[in-house]
C-alpha positions in Angstrom: 33.1 25.0 -46.5 31.9 23.9 -42.9 31.2 19.9 -42.5 27.5 20.5 -41.8 27.1 22.5 -44.6 29.1 20.4 -47.2 26.8 17.5 -45.9 23.6 19.7 -46.9 25.0 20.7 -50.3 26.0 17.0 -51.4 22.6 15.7 -50.1 21.0 18.5 -52.5 22.9 17.4 -55.3 22.3 13.8 -55.0 18.4 14.6 -54.9 18.8 16.8 -57.9 20.8 14.1 -59.6 18.0 11.4 -59.0 20.1 9.7 -56.4 17.9 8.8 -53.3 19.3 9.9 -49.9 19.3 6.7 -47.7 19.3 7.6 -43.9 20.2 4.8 -41.5 16.9 2.8 -40.7 16.1 1.9 -37.2 16.8 -2.1 -37.1 14.2 -2.8 -34.6 11.4 -1.2 -36.3 10.5 -3.9 -38.9 11.9 -6.9 -36.6 11.1 -9.5 -36.8 10.6 -10.1 -40.6 11.4 -13.8 -40.4 11.2 -17.1 -38.0 13.3 -16.7 -34.9 15.3 -19.8 -33.9 15.5 -20.3 -29.9 18.7 -22.6 -28.9 17.6 -24.8 -26.3 20.5 -26.2 -24.1 18.3 -28.8 -22.5 16.7 -31.8 -23.6 13.1 -32.2 -25.0 10.4 -32.9 -22.1 12.9 -31.3 -19.2 11.7 -28.4 -17.0 13.6 -25.9 -18.7 12.5 -27.1 -22.1 9.0 -27.0 -21.2 9.0 -23.6 -19.8 11.3 -22.3 -22.6 8.5 -23.4 -24.9 5.8 -21.5 -23.1 7.8 -18.5 -23.3 8.8 -18.8 -26.7 5.1 -19.5 -28.1 3.9 -16.3 -26.2 6.6 -14.2 -27.3 6.5 -15.5 -30.9 2.8 -14.5 -31.1 3.3 -11.0 -29.5 6.1 -10.4 -32.2 4.1 -11.9 -34.9 6.7 -14.4 -36.1 7.2 -18.1 -35.2 10.0 -19.2 -32.9 11.5 -22.1 -33.5 12.8 -24.3 -30.6 16.3 -26.0 -31.4 17.2 -28.5 -28.6 20.8 -28.9 -28.5 21.4 -30.6 -25.1 25.1 -32.1 -24.1 27.8 -31.3 -21.6 25.5 -30.0 -19.0 24.3 -27.3 -21.5 27.6 -26.2 -22.6 26.9 -27.3 -26.2 24.0 -25.3 -26.6 25.5 -22.3 -25.1 28.6 -22.5 -27.4 26.2 -22.8 -30.4 24.3 -19.7 -29.6 27.4 -17.7 -28.6 28.7 -18.2 -32.4 25.5 -17.6 -33.8 24.8 -14.3 -36.1 24.4 -11.4 -33.7 20.9 -10.2 -35.7 18.4 -11.0 -33.3 17.2 -14.1 -35.1 19.0 -16.5 -32.6 17.8 -16.3 -28.9 19.3 -18.7 -26.3 17.7 -20.0 -23.5 19.3 -19.9 -20.1 21.1 -22.8 -18.8 22.2 -21.9 -14.9 24.1 -24.8 -14.5 26.3 -24.1 -17.9 26.5 -20.3 -17.0 27.2 -20.6 -13.3 28.6 -24.1 -12.6 30.6 -25.2 -15.7 33.0 -22.3 -15.8 34.2 -23.6 -12.2 34.5 -27.0 -13.2 35.4 -27.5 -16.9 38.8 -26.4 -18.7 38.5 -24.4 -22.0 35.3 -23.3 -21.6 34.3 -22.2 -25.0 32.4 -19.3 -23.9 32.4 -16.3 -21.4 29.1 -16.6 -19.4 29.4 -12.6 -18.5 31.3 -11.4 -21.8 29.9 -13.4 -24.8 25.9 -13.0 -24.4 23.2 -10.0 -24.2 21.2 -10.9 -21.2 17.9 -9.7 -23.0 14.6 -10.8 -20.6 13.7 -12.7 -17.7 10.7 -15.0 -18.2 10.1 -17.2 -14.9 11.3 -18.1 -11.4 10.8 -21.2 -9.7 12.0 -23.5 -6.6 13.2 -27.1 -6.7 11.1 -29.5 -4.9 12.5 -32.4 -2.7 11.0 -35.6 -3.2 11.6 -39.2 -2.1 10.2 -42.5 -3.4 6.8 -43.1 -1.8 8.0 -46.4 -0.2 10.1 -44.3 2.0 9.1 -44.3 5.6 9.2 -40.3 5.9 6.4 -37.6 5.4 8.4 -34.3 6.0 11.8 -32.8 5.8 12.5 -33.4 9.4 11.9 -37.0 9.0 14.1 -37.4 6.2 16.9 -35.8 7.8 16.3 -38.2 10.9 16.1 -41.2 8.8 19.3 -40.5 6.7 21.3 -39.8 9.8 20.0 -43.2 11.1 21.1 -45.0 7.7 24.5 -43.5 8.0 24.9 -42.7 4.3 23.0 -45.3 3.2 20.3 -43.6 1.2 21.1 -42.7 -2.5 20.7 -39.0 -3.8 19.8 -39.0 -7.7 21.1 -36.2 -9.5 21.3 -35.0 -13.3 24.8 -35.5 -13.1 28.0 -34.1 -11.3 28.0 -30.2 -11.1 24.0 -30.3 -12.2 22.0 -27.6 -10.0 20.4 -30.9 -8.5 23.8 -32.2 -7.4 24.7 -28.8 -5.9 21.4 -28.3 -4.2 21.3 -31.7 -2.7 24.7 -31.5 -1.3 23.9 -27.9 0.0 20.9 -29.3 1.8 22.9 -32.2 3.3 25.4 -29.6 4.5 22.9 -27.3 6.1 20.6 -30.4 7.7 23.7 -32.3 8.8 23.5 -35.7 6.9 24.9 -37.8 4.3 23.7 -39.7 1.1 25.5 -41.6 -1.5 25.6 -39.5 -4.6 24.5 -41.3 -7.7 25.0 -39.0 -11.0 22.8 -40.0 -13.7 22.7 -38.4 -17.6 20.2 -35.9 -17.1 17.1 -34.6 -15.0 14.9 -37.3 -16.9 16.9 -40.6 -16.0 17.4 -39.3 -12.5 13.7 -38.8 -12.0 12.8 -42.1 -13.4 15.4 -43.5 -10.7 13.8 -42.2 -7.8 10.0 -43.2 -9.2 11.8 -46.8 -9.7 13.0 -46.9 -6.0 16.7 -47.1 -7.6 17.3 -44.1 -5.9 15.7 -42.9 -2.5 15.4 -39.0 -3.1 16.0 -36.0 -5.3 16.0 -32.2 -5.5 15.1 -30.6 -8.8 13.1 -28.2 -10.8 9.5 -28.1 -9.7 8.2 -28.3 -13.3 10.1 -31.8 -13.3 8.5 -33.1 -10.3 4.9 -31.9 -10.0 3.1 -34.3 -12.6 4.8 -37.3 -10.7 3.9 -35.8 -7.5 0.4 -35.3 -8.5 0.1 -39.1 -9.7 1.5 -40.4 -6.6 4.8 -41.6 -8.3 7.0 -39.3 -6.0 6.5 -37.8 -2.5 7.2 -34.2 -2.1 8.6 -33.2 1.2 9.4 -29.4 0.8 10.7 -26.8 -1.9 13.5 -24.3 -1.8 11.7 -21.0 -2.1 12.2 -19.1 0.7 9.0 -19.3 1.8 5.3 -21.1 1.3 3.9 -20.2 -2.0 0.4 -20.6 -3.7 2.2 -22.3 -6.4 2.8 -25.4 -4.3 0.1 -25.2 -1.6 0.5 -28.2 -0.2 4.2 -28.3 0.1 6.4 -26.4 2.9 9.1 -24.5 2.4 12.5 -26.6 3.4 13.7 -23.8 5.1 10.8 -24.4 8.0 12.8 -27.2 8.6 16.3 -26.0 7.6 16.6 -22.6 8.6 18.3 -20.5 5.9 18.2 -22.9 3.1 16.9 -21.4 -0.1 17.1 -21.8 -3.7 15.4 -19.7 -6.8 15.9 -20.7 -10.2 15.3 -18.2 -12.8 14.9 -18.6 -16.6 15.4 -15.9 -19.5 16.4 -15.3 -22.9 20.1 -14.7 -24.1 21.2 -13.5 -27.4 24.6 -13.5 -29.2 27.1 -10.3 -28.1 26.5 -7.8 -30.7 23.0 -7.7 -31.0 21.9 -4.1 -32.3 20.1 -2.3 -29.3 16.8 -1.6 -30.8 16.4 -5.3 -31.2 17.3 -6.3 -28.0 15.1 -3.5 -26.5 12.1 -4.6 -28.7 12.6 -8.4 -27.4 12.8 -7.2 -23.7 9.6 -4.8 -23.9 7.5 -7.4 -25.5 8.6 -10.0 -23.1 7.8 -7.7 -20.2 4.2 -7.6 -21.6 4.1 -11.1 -22.0 4.8 -12.1 -18.8 2.2 -9.7 -17.5 -0.6 -11.4 -19.0 -2.9 -14.2 -17.3 -2.4 -16.9 -19.7 1.4 -16.6 -19.3 0.9 -16.9 -15.3 -1.6 -19.9 -15.5 0.8 -21.6 -17.9 4.1 -21.3 -15.6 1.8 -21.9 -12.5 1.2 -25.6 -13.8 4.9 -26.0 -13.7 5.2 -24.6 -10.3 6.9 -21.3 -11.6 5.9 -17.9 -11.8 6.5 -15.2 -14.2 9.6 -13.2 -13.4 10.7 -9.5 -14.6 13.9 -7.6 -14.7 16.2 -5.2 -16.6 18.9 -6.7 -18.5 21.3 -5.2 -16.1 19.3 -7.2 -13.2 19.2 -10.3 -15.2 23.2 -10.1 -15.5 23.5 -9.4 -12.1 21.4 -12.2 -11.0 23.5 -14.9 -12.8 26.7 -13.1 -11.5 25.6 -13.6 -8.2 24.5 -17.0 -8.7 28.2 -17.8 -10.3 29.7 -16.7 -7.4 27.7 -18.6 -5.1 28.2 -21.8 -7.1 31.9 -21.3 -7.3 31.9 -21.5 -3.4 29.7 -24.4 -3.5 32.0 -26.1 -6.1 35.4 -25.5 -4.0 33.4 -27.0 -0.8 32.4 -30.1 -2.6 35.8 -30.5 -4.0 34.7 -30.9 -7.7 37.7 -30.7 -10.1 37.8 -29.2 -13.5 37.5 -31.6 -16.2 
């Protein structure tokens, strides 16, 4: 008996005998049927946390299930990424991107507990933003050029606050100093919040970090913004020029998205991606991100993965230039 005919006969026998024939179900059809956990490798109140919560709320509403944020900050995002990697690959655990943990940590940490390219599904992008260069208001500089000249005159006596060695604020600040030809003393803090507090208090002179972490302080007059890292001026930051206007070629664009543990069924991944694409197109999403100095981002999972890969390569070059050593 031919295989196809044998299957048909067996199905008929099972039906006659009262045994139902169960066909493989589409795992994405009824997804999600319960709340989803979102691993946040950043501390509460950080720029990444704020934007991740905006995206999670909107995605959860569109999917019809709550998305519960689980902050797992530590080791520059490595802790949260490791927890996400080891979660069940059923679509009920997502992870927000930690660019530092994905693109910098592999170059400076020995025995990293995950492979950023092999251990995650790249699901959907949701935002992009630039970093903002800020100084303490007492510093006698009003723009990027004046800061560069002032720092040169001080011969390395200014302090640059960062979220820690190897953090994006560290690499971005170092890249700016290299491109503009000036020096500052690097003062690493334990996270973006403490580094911003240091500049606000006048303990450090300047920093360059995500717009979302800066703009409320800029609007309140606690910090002075000199420029942003996007390639050109943007309506999101209408009163702030691009750093590239004073330092040609300098740019940095940070993007955020959702990852999942490797092995989540494709129909589930496709449903999350398609839903997020619709969410980022809504005026509500655009308005909420704009308050953080960010804009919605779209892209296929392959484009998302490629963007991380390219940033990984660039971060590796900068880590080598700076001379950061593996811990």
